[in-house]
Every structure is written in C-alpha cells, then in structure tokens.
Biopython code that builds the backbone (N, CA, C, O; Angstrom):
import numpy as np
from Bio.PDB.StructureBuilder import StructureBuilder

atoms = [
    (1, "UNK", "N", (-5.467, -47.728, -15.033)),
    (1, "UNK", "CA", (-5.391, -46.605, -14.118)),
    (1, "UNK", "C", (-6.529, -46.737, -13.103)),
    (1, "UNK", "O", (-7.689, -46.920, -13.472)),
    (2, "UNK", "N", (-6.179, -46.641, -11.831)),
    (2, "UNK", "CA", (-7.190, -46.775, -10.792)),
    (2, "UNK", "C", (-8.065, -45.519, -10.734)),
    (2, "UNK", "O", (-7.726, -44.472, -11.287)),
    (3, "UNK", "N", (-9.193, -45.661, -10.050)),
    (3, "UNK", "CA", (-10.095, -44.518, -9.910)),
    (3, "UNK", "C", (-9.423, -43.370, -9.171)),
    (3, "UNK", "O", (-9.654, -42.202, -9.485)),
    (4, "UNK", "N", (-8.591, -43.703, -8.189)),
    (4, "UNK", "CA", (-7.875, -42.664, -7.445)),
    (4, "UNK", "C", (-6.889, -41.937, -8.360)),
    (4, "UNK", "O", (-6.814, -40.708, -8.347)),
    (5, "UNK", "N", (-6.143, -42.689, -9.144)),
    (5, "UNK", "CA", (-5.199, -42.080, -10.089)),
    (5, "UNK", "C", (-5.935, -41.192, -11.089)),
    (5, "UNK", "O", (-5.480, -40.099, -11.426)),
    (6, "UNK", "N", (-7.065, -41.679, -11.546)),
    (6, "UNK", "CA", (-7.859, -40.912, -12.503)),
    (6, "UNK", "C", (-8.394, -39.629, -11.865)),
    (6, "UNK", "O", (-8.384, -38.569, -12.490)),
    (7, "UNK", "N", (-8.858, -39.729, -10.625)),
    (7, "UNK", "CA", (-9.366, -38.554, -9.921)),
    (7, "UNK", "C", (-8.243, -37.535, -9.689)),
    (7, "UNK", "O", (-8.451, -36.331, -9.836)),
    (8, "UNK", "N", (-7.070, -38.020, -9.331)),
    (8, "UNK", "CA", (-5.932, -37.123, -9.115)),
    (8, "UNK", "C", (-5.517, -36.442, -10.418)),
    (8, "UNK", "O", (-5.198, -35.254, -10.421)),
    (9, "UNK", "N", (-5.520, -37.169, -11.497)),
    (9, "UNK", "CA", (-5.172, -36.595, -12.797)),
    (9, "UNK", "C", (-6.196, -35.536, -13.202)),
    (9, "UNK", "O", (-5.829, -34.484, -13.725)),
    (10, "UNK", "N", (-7.480, -35.812, -12.962)),
    (10, "UNK", "CA", (-8.528, -34.828, -13.258)),
    (10, "UNK", "C", (-8.352, -33.570, -12.414)),
    (10, "UNK", "O", (-8.511, -32.457, -12.915)),
    (11, "UNK", "N", (-8.025, -33.745, -11.136)),
    (11, "UNK", "CA", (-7.802, -32.608, -10.251)),
    (11, "UNK", "C", (-6.612, -31.789, -10.744)),
    (11, "UNK", "O", (-6.670, -30.560, -10.780)),
    (12, "UNK", "N", (-5.552, -32.462, -11.117)),
    (12, "UNK", "CA", (-4.361, -31.790, -11.642)),
    (12, "UNK", "C", (-4.705, -30.971, -12.883)),
    (12, "UNK", "O", (-4.251, -29.835, -13.024)),
    (13, "UNK", "N", (-5.499, -31.540, -13.775)),
    (13, "UNK", "CA", (-5.900, -30.835, -14.991)),
    (13, "UNK", "C", (-6.779, -29.626, -14.666)),
    (13, "UNK", "O", (-6.620, -28.556, -15.254)),
    (14, "UNK", "N", (-7.703, -29.809, -13.727)),
    (14, "UNK", "CA", (-8.591, -28.706, -13.345)),
    (14, "UNK", "C", (-7.793, -27.558, -12.719)),
    (14, "UNK", "O", (-8.046, -26.389, -13.010)),
    (15, "UNK", "N", (-6.845, -27.894, -11.870)),
    (15, "UNK", "CA", (-6.003, -26.856, -11.259)),
    (15, "UNK", "C", (-5.200, -26.147, -12.345)),
    (15, "UNK", "O", (-5.109, -24.919, -12.351)),
    (16, "UNK", "N", (-4.623, -26.910, -13.254)),
    (16, "UNK", "CA", (-3.834, -26.328, -14.334)),
    (16, "UNK", "C", (-4.642, -25.466, -15.285)),
    (16, "UNK", "O", (-4.098, -24.556, -15.911)),
    (17, "UNK", "N", (-5.927, -25.738, -15.402)),
    (17, "UNK", "CA", (-6.796, -24.963, -16.292)),
    (17, "UNK", "C", (-7.361, -23.708, -15.627)),
    (17, "UNK", "O", (-7.945, -22.860, -16.301)),
    (18, "UNK", "N", (-7.194, -23.587, -14.331)),
    (18, "UNK", "CA", (-7.718, -22.427, -13.612)),
    (18, "UNK", "C", (-6.989, -21.163, -14.071)),
    (18, "UNK", "O", (-5.769, -21.171, -14.236)),
    (19, "UNK", "N", (-7.732, -20.089, -14.276)),
    (19, "UNK", "CA", (-7.137, -18.843, -14.778)),
    (19, "UNK", "C", (-6.106, -18.257, -13.812)),
    (19, "UNK", "O", (-5.127, -17.652, -14.249)),
    (20, "UNK", "N", (-6.312, -18.429, -12.523)),
    (20, "UNK", "CA", (-5.355, -17.942, -11.530)),
    (20, "UNK", "C", (-4.017, -18.664, -11.680)),
    (20, "UNK", "O", (-2.961, -18.032, -11.655)),
    (21, "UNK", "N", (-4.063, -19.954, -11.832)),
    (21, "UNK", "CA", (-2.844, -20.754, -11.975)),
    (21, "UNK", "C", (-2.161, -20.428, -13.303)),
    (21, "UNK", "O", (-0.935, -20.334, -13.363)),
    (22, "UNK", "N", (-2.935, -20.258, -14.347)),
    (22, "UNK", "CA", (-2.357, -19.901, -15.644)),
    (22, "UNK", "C", (-1.672, -18.536, -15.585)),
    (22, "UNK", "O", (-0.604, -18.346, -16.167)),
    (23, "UNK", "N", (-2.289, -17.594, -14.885)),
    (23, "UNK", "CA", (-1.690, -16.258, -14.740)),
    (23, "UNK", "C", (-0.407, -16.331, -13.921)),
    (23, "UNK", "O", (0.565, -15.639, -14.225)),
    (24, "UNK", "N", (-0.399, -17.159, -12.894)),
    (24, "UNK", "CA", (0.811, -17.356, -12.076)),
    (24, "UNK", "C", (1.970, -17.804, -12.968)),
    (24, "UNK", "O", (3.055, -17.225, -12.910)),
    (25, "UNK", "N", (1.750, -18.816, -13.782)),
    (25, "UNK", "CA", (2.816, -19.337, -14.642)),
    (25, "UNK", "C", (3.187, -18.341, -15.747)),
    (25, "UNK", "O", (4.347, -18.264, -16.149)),
    (26, "UNK", "N", (2.219, -17.591, -16.227)),
    (26, "UNK", "CA", (2.520, -16.569, -17.239)),
    (26, "UNK", "C", (3.452, -15.508, -16.663)),
    (26, "UNK", "O", (4.444, -15.137, -17.290)),
    (27, "UNK", "N", (3.125, -15.025, -15.467)),
    (27, "UNK", "CA", (3.973, -14.021, -14.822)),
    (27, "UNK", "C", (5.351, -14.584, -14.493)),
    (27, "UNK", "O", (6.363, -13.907, -14.673)),
    (28, "UNK", "N", (5.387, -15.811, -14.015)),
    (28, "UNK", "CA", (6.676, -16.442, -13.682)),
    (28, "UNK", "C", (7.562, -16.525, -14.920)),
    (28, "UNK", "O", (8.761, -16.252, -14.847)),
    (29, "UNK", "N", (6.982, -16.897, -16.044)),
    (29, "UNK", "CA", (7.745, -16.976, -17.287)),
    (29, "UNK", "C", (8.228, -15.602, -17.747)),
    (29, "UNK", "O", (9.354, -15.460, -18.224)),
    (30, "UNK", "N", (7.370, -14.593, -17.602)),
    (30, "UNK", "CA", (7.777, -13.232, -17.975)),
    (30, "UNK", "C", (8.935, -12.750, -17.100)),
    (30, "UNK", "O", (9.864, -12.105, -17.586)),
    (31, "UNK", "N", (8.871, -13.067, -15.821)),
    (31, "UNK", "CA", (9.931, -12.650, -14.901)),
    (31, "UNK", "C", (11.245, -13.340, -15.238)),
    (31, "UNK", "O", (12.292, -12.695, -15.289)),
    (32, "UNK", "N", (11.195, -14.631, -15.466)),
    (32, "UNK", "CA", (12.436, -15.365, -15.748)),
    (32, "UNK", "C", (13.030, -14.982, -17.098)),
    (32, "UNK", "O", (14.233, -15.146, -17.306)),
    (33, "UNK", "N", (12.217, -14.478, -18.015)),
    (33, "UNK", "CA", (12.742, -14.095, -19.327)),
    (33, "UNK", "C", (13.049, -12.598, -19.429)),
    (33, "UNK", "O", (13.518, -12.138, -20.470)),
    (34, "UNK", "N", (12.794, -11.843, -18.377)),
    (34, "UNK", "CA", (13.008, -10.397, -18.414)),
    (34, "UNK", "C", (14.472, -10.055, -18.128)),
    (34, "UNK", "O", (14.989, -10.312, -17.041)),
    (35, "UNK", "N", (15.118, -9.473, -19.125)),
    (35, "UNK", "CA", (16.515, -9.041, -18.960)),
    (35, "UNK", "C", (16.599, -7.941, -17.899)),
    (35, "UNK", "O", (17.552, -7.898, -17.121)),
    (36, "UNK", "N", (15.612, -7.060, -17.869)),
    (36, "UNK", "CA", (15.586, -5.973, -16.887)),
    (36, "UNK", "C", (15.564, -6.524, -15.460)),
    (36, "UNK", "O", (16.306, -6.053, -14.599)),
    (37, "UNK", "N", (14.726, -7.503, -15.219)),
    (37, "UNK", "CA", (14.620, -8.077, -13.874)),
    (37, "UNK", "C", (15.877, -8.867, -13.534)),
    (37, "UNK", "O", (16.360, -8.794, -12.405)),
    (38, "UNK", "N", (16.413, -9.619, -14.489)),
    (38, "UNK", "CA", (17.660, -10.362, -14.231)),
    (38, "UNK", "C", (18.793, -9.407, -13.884)),
    (38, "UNK", "O", (19.576, -9.669, -12.970)),
    (39, "UNK", "N", (18.879, -8.309, -14.610)),
    (39, "UNK", "CA", (19.913, -7.316, -14.360)),
    (39, "UNK", "C", (19.747, -6.693, -12.976)),
    (39, "UNK", "O", (20.720, -6.526, -12.241)),
    (40, "UNK", "N", (18.534, -6.358, -12.634)),
    (40, "UNK", "CA", (18.263, -5.769, -11.319)),
    (40, "UNK", "C", (18.583, -6.763, -10.211)),
    (40, "UNK", "O", (19.150, -6.387, -9.185)),
    (41, "UNK", "N", (18.228, -8.012, -10.406)),
    (41, "UNK", "CA", (18.525, -9.053, -9.410)),
    (41, "UNK", "C", (20.041, -9.215, -9.246)),
    (41, "UNK", "O", (20.531, -9.394, -8.131)),
    (42, "UNK", "N", (20.768, -9.152, -10.342)),
    (42, "UNK", "CA", (22.229, -9.247, -10.279)),
    (42, "UNK", "C", (22.806, -8.064, -9.505)),
    (42, "UNK", "O", (23.718, -8.233, -8.695)),
    (43, "UNK", "N", (22.278, -6.873, -9.754)),
    (43, "UNK", "CA", (22.723, -5.688, -9.025)),
    (43, "UNK", "C", (22.447, -5.824, -7.527)),
    (43, "UNK", "O", (23.265, -5.426, -6.698)),
    (44, "UNK", "N", (21.299, -6.384, -7.196)),
    (44, "UNK", "CA", (20.950, -6.599, -5.786)),
    (44, "UNK", "C", (21.926, -7.576, -5.149)),
    (44, "UNK", "O", (22.397, -7.346, -4.035)),
    (45, "UNK", "N", (22.228, -8.652, -5.841)),
    (45, "UNK", "CA", (23.167, -9.643, -5.310)),
    (45, "UNK", "C", (24.545, -9.034, -5.088)),
    (45, "UNK", "O", (25.184, -9.281, -4.065)),
    (46, "UNK", "N", (24.998, -8.238, -6.048)),
    (46, "UNK", "CA", (26.305, -7.581, -5.918)),
    (46, "UNK", "C", (26.298, -6.570, -4.779)),
    (46, "UNK", "O", (27.272, -6.463, -4.033)),
    (47, "UNK", "N", (25.211, -5.833, -4.646)),
    (47, "UNK", "CA", (25.102, -4.850, -3.559)),
    (47, "UNK", "C", (25.077, -5.545, -2.201)),
    (47, "UNK", "O", (25.607, -5.019, -1.223)),
    (48, "UNK", "N", (24.469, -6.711, -2.142)),
    (48, "UNK", "CA", (24.413, -7.467, -0.893)),
    (48, "UNK", "C", (25.813, -7.936, -0.497)),
    (48, "UNK", "O", (26.173, -7.894, 0.680)),
    (49, "UNK", "N", (26.586, -8.372, -1.456)),
    (49, "UNK", "CA", (27.965, -8.780, -1.176)),
    (49, "UNK", "C", (28.770, -7.573, -0.695)),
    (49, "UNK", "O", (29.493, -7.664, 0.298)),
    (50, "UNK", "N", (28.648, -6.444, -1.396)),
    (50, "UNK", "CA", (29.354, -5.224, -0.997)),
    (50, "UNK", "C", (28.951, -4.785, 0.407)),
    (50, "UNK", "O", (29.784, -4.345, 1.200)),
    (51, "UNK", "N", (27.683, -4.911, 0.690)),
    (51, "UNK", "CA", (27.174, -4.560, 2.015)),
    (51, "UNK", "C", (27.833, -5.425, 3.083)),
    (51, "UNK", "O", (28.253, -4.921, 4.125)),
    (52, "UNK", "N", (27.919, -6.701, 2.828)),
    (52, "UNK", "CA", (28.545, -7.616, 3.793)),
    (52, "UNK", "C", (30.020, -7.299, 3.977)),
    (52, "UNK", "O", (30.531, -7.342, 5.096)),
    (53, "UNK", "N", (30.695, -6.988, 2.902)),
    (53, "UNK", "CA", (32.130, -6.712, 2.974)),
    (53, "UNK", "C", (32.444, -5.369, 3.620)),
    (53, "UNK", "O", (33.581, -5.139, 4.032)),
    (54, "UNK", "N", (31.473, -4.488, 3.715)),
    (54, "UNK", "CA", (31.700, -3.154, 4.274)),
    (54, "UNK", "C", (31.408, -3.066, 5.769)),
    (54, "UNK", "O", (31.410, -1.972, 6.335)),
    (55, "UNK", "N", (31.162, -4.182, 6.401)),
    (55, "UNK", "CA", (30.744, -4.147, 7.809)),
    (55, "UNK", "C", (31.803, -3.564, 8.741)),
    (55, "UNK", "O", (31.467, -3.117, 9.838)),
    (56, "UNK", "N", (33.075, -3.557, 8.334)),
    (56, "UNK", "CA", (34.128, -3.013, 9.188)),
    (56, "UNK", "C", (34.211, -1.501, 9.155)),
    (56, "UNK", "O", (34.878, -0.898, 9.996)),
    (57, "UNK", "N", (33.548, -0.886, 8.202)),
    (57, "UNK", "CA", (33.603, 0.568, 8.038)),
    (57, "UNK", "C", (32.177, 1.108, 8.137)),
    (57, "UNK", "O", (31.365, 0.917, 7.232)),
    (58, "UNK", "N", (31.889, 1.774, 9.233)),
    (58, "UNK", "CA", (30.515, 2.217, 9.518)),
    (58, "UNK", "C", (29.957, 3.143, 8.439)),
    (58, "UNK", "O", (28.799, 3.003, 8.047)),
    (59, "UNK", "N", (30.757, 4.079, 7.959)),
    (59, "UNK", "CA", (30.305, 5.041, 6.950)),
    (59, "UNK", "C", (30.044, 4.340, 5.609)),
    (59, "UNK", "O", (29.013, 4.558, 4.973)),
    (60, "UNK", "N", (30.991, 3.499, 5.194)),
    (60, "UNK", "CA", (30.827, 2.766, 3.940)),
    (60, "UNK", "C", (29.648, 1.802, 4.037)),
    (60, "UNK", "O", (28.908, 1.610, 3.072)),
    (61, "UNK", "N", (29.483, 1.202, 5.209)),
    (61, "UNK", "CA", (28.383, 0.254, 5.410)),
    (61, "UNK", "C", (27.027, 0.959, 5.263)),
    (61, "UNK", "O", (26.101, 0.421, 4.656)),
    (62, "UNK", "N", (26.927, 2.159, 5.823)),
    (62, "UNK", "CA", (25.671, 2.916, 5.717)),
    (62, "UNK", "C", (25.360, 3.242, 4.261)),
    (62, "UNK", "O", (24.210, 3.149, 3.832)),
    (63, "UNK", "N", (26.388, 3.625, 3.501)),
    (63, "UNK", "CA", (26.193, 3.951, 2.084)),
    (63, "UNK", "C", (25.801, 2.702, 1.302)),
    (63, "UNK", "O", (24.900, 2.756, 0.465)),
    (64, "UNK", "N", (26.465, 1.583, 1.562)),
    (64, "UNK", "CA", (26.161, 0.324, 0.864)),
    (64, "UNK", "C", (24.762, -0.172, 1.222)),
    (64, "UNK", "O", (24.056, -0.732, 0.384)),
    (65, "UNK", "N", (24.373, 0.040, 2.480)),
    (65, "UNK", "CA", (23.042, -0.380, 2.915)),
    (65, "UNK", "C", (21.962, 0.427, 2.188)),
    (65, "UNK", "O", (20.952, -0.123, 1.749)),
    (66, "UNK", "N", (22.192, 1.739, 2.067)),
    (66, "UNK", "CA", (21.229, 2.593, 1.360)),
    (66, "UNK", "C", (21.113, 2.174, -0.104)),
    (66, "UNK", "O", (20.015, 2.124, -0.658)),
    (67, "UNK", "N", (22.253, 1.872, -0.724)),
    (67, "UNK", "CA", (22.252, 1.428, -2.118)),
    (67, "UNK", "C", (21.485, 0.110, -2.266)),
    (67, "UNK", "O", (20.669, -0.047, -3.174)),
    (68, "UNK", "N", (21.756, -0.814, -1.378)),
    (68, "UNK", "CA", (21.085, -2.118, -1.396)),
    (68, "UNK", "C", (19.572, -1.946, -1.223)),
    (68, "UNK", "O", (18.792, -2.522, -1.981)),
    (69, "UNK", "N", (19.168, -1.170, -0.246)),
    (69, "UNK", "CA", (17.739, -0.972, 0.022)),
    (69, "UNK", "C", (17.040, -0.289, -1.146)),
    (69, "UNK", "O", (15.879, -0.582, -1.432)),
    (70, "UNK", "N", (17.739, 0.621, -1.823)),
    (70, "UNK", "CA", (17.163, 1.299, -2.986)),
    (70, "UNK", "C", (16.931, 0.299, -4.124)),
    (70, "UNK", "O", (15.894, 0.331, -4.785)),
    (71, "UNK", "N", (17.896, -0.577, -4.340)),
    (71, "UNK", "CA", (17.754, -1.587, -5.391)),
    (71, "UNK", "C", (16.620, -2.564, -5.075)),
    (71, "UNK", "O", (15.846, -2.929, -5.960)),
    (72, "UNK", "N", (16.527, -2.980, -3.827)),
    (72, "UNK", "CA", (15.461, -3.893, -3.422)),
    (72, "UNK", "C", (14.098, -3.225, -3.603)),
    (72, "UNK", "O", (13.141, -3.859, -4.047)),
    (73, "UNK", "N", (14.022, -1.941, -3.255)),
    (73, "UNK", "CA", (12.758, -1.214, -3.421)),
    (73, "UNK", "C", (12.366, -1.136, -4.898)),
    (73, "UNK", "O", (11.196, -1.304, -5.242)),
    (74, "UNK", "N", (13.348, -0.880, -5.769)),
    (74, "UNK", "CA", (13.075, -0.856, -7.213)),
    (74, "UNK", "C", (12.561, -2.210, -7.697)),
    (74, "UNK", "O", (11.625, -2.284, -8.493)),
    (75, "UNK", "N", (13.180, -3.261, -7.213)),
    (75, "UNK", "CA", (12.779, -4.623, -7.579)),
    (75, "UNK", "C", (11.351, -4.903, -7.102)),
    (75, "UNK", "O", (10.520, -5.406, -7.858)),
    (76, "UNK", "N", (11.084, -4.573, -5.853)),
    (76, "UNK", "CA", (9.772, -4.884, -5.269)),
    (76, "UNK", "C", (8.615, -4.142, -5.931)),
    (76, "UNK", "O", (7.494, -4.652, -5.964)),
    (77, "UNK", "N", (8.872, -2.941, -6.460)),
    (77, "UNK", "CA", (7.783, -2.171, -7.076)),
    (77, "UNK", "C", (7.688, -2.392, -8.582)),
    (77, "UNK", "O", (6.806, -1.836, -9.237)),
    (78, "UNK", "N", (8.582, -3.190, -9.127)),
    (78, "UNK", "CA", (8.473, -3.500, -10.561)),
    (78, "UNK", "C", (7.113, -4.168, -10.775)),
    (78, "UNK", "O", (6.743, -5.061, -10.013)),
    (79, "UNK", "N", (6.366, -3.752, -11.797)),
    (79, "UNK", "CA", (5.010, -4.287, -11.986)),
    (79, "UNK", "C", (4.937, -5.816, -12.045)),
    (79, "UNK", "O", (4.028, -6.410, -11.464)),
    (80, "UNK", "N", (5.870, -6.451, -12.730)),
    (80, "UNK", "CA", (5.835, -7.914, -12.793)),
    (80, "UNK", "C", (6.062, -8.538, -11.426)),
    (80, "UNK", "O", (5.369, -9.485, -11.052)),
    (81, "UNK", "N", (7.018, -8.022, -10.684)),
    (81, "UNK", "CA", (7.334, -8.564, -9.356)),
    (81, "UNK", "C", (6.177, -8.309, -8.401)),
    (81, "UNK", "O", (5.782, -9.192, -7.640)),
    (82, "UNK", "N", (5.642, -7.105, -8.444)),
    (82, "UNK", "CA", (4.514, -6.760, -7.574)),
    (82, "UNK", "C", (3.297, -7.643, -7.863)),
    (82, "UNK", "O", (2.669, -8.170, -6.945)),
    (83, "UNK", "N", (2.975, -7.795, -9.138)),
    (83, "UNK", "CA", (1.841, -8.652, -9.513)),
    (83, "UNK", "C", (2.091, -10.102, -9.134)),
    (83, "UNK", "O", (1.192, -10.791, -8.651)),
    (84, "UNK", "N", (3.321, -10.563, -9.356)),
    (84, "UNK", "CA", (3.656, -11.944, -9.035)),
    (84, "UNK", "C", (3.562, -12.190, -7.525)),
    (84, "UNK", "O", (3.069, -13.232, -7.092)),
    (85, "UNK", "N", (4.027, -11.242, -6.739)),
    (85, "UNK", "CA", (3.938, -11.385, -5.275)),
    (85, "UNK", "C", (2.487, -11.495, -4.833)),
    (85, "UNK", "O", (2.147, -12.315, -3.981)),
    (86, "UNK", "N", (1.635, -10.662, -5.418)),
    (86, "UNK", "CA", (0.212, -10.701, -5.066)),
    (86, "UNK", "C", (-0.437, -12.007, -5.493)),
    (86, "UNK", "O", (-1.229, -12.586, -4.749)),
    (87, "UNK", "N", (-0.105, -12.463, -6.679)),
    (87, "UNK", "CA", (-0.730, -13.687, -7.177)),
    (87, "UNK", "C", (-0.225, -14.905, -6.401)),
    (87, "UNK", "O", (-0.955, -15.886, -6.260)),
    (88, "UNK", "N", (1.000, -14.858, -5.898)),
    (88, "UNK", "CA", (1.507, -15.963, -5.083)),
    (88, "UNK", "C", (0.635, -16.158, -3.843)),
    (88, "UNK", "O", (0.356, -17.288, -3.442)),
    (89, "UNK", "N", (0.214, -15.058, -3.249)),
    (89, "UNK", "CA", (-0.659, -15.133, -2.071)),
    (89, "UNK", "C", (-1.993, -15.762, -2.458)),
    (89, "UNK", "O", (-2.514, -16.619, -1.743)),
    (90, "UNK", "N", (-2.537, -15.337, -3.583)),
    (90, "UNK", "CA", (-3.814, -15.880, -4.047)),
    (90, "UNK", "C", (-3.699, -17.368, -4.377)),
    (90, "UNK", "O", (-4.597, -18.146, -4.054)),
    (91, "UNK", "N", (-2.605, -17.763, -5.013)),
    (91, "UNK", "CA", (-2.401, -19.176, -5.357)),
    (91, "UNK", "C", (-2.265, -20.009, -4.088)),
    (91, "UNK", "O", (-2.802, -21.113, -4.001)),
    (92, "UNK", "N", (-1.550, -19.477, -3.113)),
    (92, "UNK", "CA", (-1.410, -20.196, -1.845)),
    (92, "UNK", "C", (-2.784, -20.447, -1.216)),
    (92, "UNK", "O", (-3.072, -21.557, -0.767)),
    (93, "UNK", "N", (-3.618, -19.423, -1.186)),
    (93, "UNK", "CA", (-4.965, -19.567, -0.623)),
    (93, "UNK", "C", (-5.802, -20.549, -1.440)),
    (93, "UNK", "O", (-6.532, -21.366, -0.878)),
    (94, "UNK", "N", (-5.697, -20.469, -2.740)),
    (94, "UNK", "CA", (-6.420, -21.365, -3.641)),
    (94, "UNK", "C", (-6.050, -22.819, -3.362)),
    (94, "UNK", "O", (-6.923, -23.673, -3.211)),
    (95, "UNK", "N", (-4.754, -23.087, -3.295)),
    (95, "UNK", "CA", (-4.296, -24.460, -3.046)),
    (95, "UNK", "C", (-4.612, -24.916, -1.630)),
    (95, "UNK", "O", (-4.889, -26.094, -1.401)),
    (96, "UNK", "N", (-4.572, -23.988, -0.680)),
    (96, "UNK", "CA", (-4.929, -24.326, 0.701)),
    (96, "UNK", "C", (-6.411, -24.722, 0.780)),
    (96, "UNK", "O", (-6.768, -25.664, 1.487)),
    (97, "UNK", "N", (-7.255, -24.007, 0.062)),
    (97, "UNK", "CA", (-8.675, -24.337, 0.044)),
    (97, "UNK", "C", (-8.916, -25.733, -0.553)),
    (97, "UNK", "O", (-9.759, -26.486, -0.066)),
    (98, "UNK", "N", (-8.175, -26.063, -1.597)),
    (98, "UNK", "CA", (-8.301, -27.385, -2.195)),
    (98, "UNK", "C", (-7.849, -28.447, -1.218)),
    (98, "UNK", "O", (-8.502, -29.480, -1.067)),
    (99, "UNK", "N", (-6.719, -28.192, -0.545)),
    (99, "UNK", "CA", (-6.210, -29.152, 0.434)),
    (99, "UNK", "C", (-7.208, -29.343, 1.571)),
    (99, "UNK", "O", (-7.415, -30.463, 2.040)),
    (100, "UNK", "N", (-7.826, -28.249, 2.012)),
    (100, "UNK", "CA", (-8.828, -28.348, 3.088)),
    (100, "UNK", "C", (-10.032, -29.171, 2.651)),
    (100, "UNK", "O", (-10.585, -29.935, 3.442)),
    (101, "UNK", "N", (-10.439, -29.016, 1.395)),
    (101, "UNK", "CA", (-11.574, -29.790, 0.890)),
    (101, "UNK", "C", (-11.250, -31.274, 0.796)),
    (101, "UNK", "O", (-12.128, -32.120, 0.967)),
    (102, "UNK", "N", (-9.997, -31.584, 0.527)),
    (102, "UNK", "CA", (-9.585, -32.979, 0.379)),
    (102, "UNK", "C", (-9.416, -33.687, 1.721)),
    (102, "UNK", "O", (-9.400, -34.916, 1.775)),
    (103, "UNK", "N", (-9.293, -32.935, 2.781)),
    (103, "UNK", "CA", (-9.096, -33.566, 4.098)),
    (103, "UNK", "C", (-10.366, -34.165, 4.646)),
    (103, "UNK", "O", (-10.360, -34.729, 5.741)),
]
sb = StructureBuilder()
sb.init_structure("model")
sb.init_model(0)
sb.init_chain("A")
sb.init_seg("    ")
for serial, (resi, resn, name, xyz) in enumerate(atoms, 1):
    if name == "N":
        sb.init_residue(resn, " ", resi, " ")
    sb.init_atom(name, np.array(xyz, "f"), 0.0, 1.0, " ", f" {name:<3s}", serial, name[0])
structure = sb.get_structure()
C-alpha cells in the first residue's frame, strides 16, 4: 500500500470516527427503519399524484394542494427529519472544510 493510499485510508477512518458523521448515519438508519416516516412519505407521494391529476379542476386542485402541503409540513417537522436536515448541513460544511484543507 502506497503512502497516499495509507493516508487516504487514515482520513476515511478519521472521518468515519467523527461524532458528527456517526450521528448522521445513526439518524439516517432510524429514518429508513421508521414505519411512521415510511407511511408518511407514501402518503405524500400519493397526495402528489392526486394533486397532479386534479389540475383540470380548480376547486379539487386547491383541496389536494392543501392536503399535500399539510402532509409535507408534518414530514418536515418530524423530529428525526428535522434533526437529519440540520445535520446534513453540518456534514456538508464539515466535508467542505476537509476538501478545502486538502486543496
């Protein structure tokens, strides 16, 4: 293994051991295994289809849009989703800082 390969492997391990990165993956796993979130996401997808199909009827479209927006709002304020969204921003900044240091 070359020194560069070894350095890259060490960097990969250090990033993986960082508490921020570990929390990101923990939240991601909780989200993907949450029946509540999967169900809500399915409802959002179905509401989005209904919304698209209702475009010919202004009154029905307004009702479908309100339903869709309500479901999206519920999804966005779910604690796991909210925390995950925030941590994604932090992880992006963390990785950007590493990339800047490597340049």
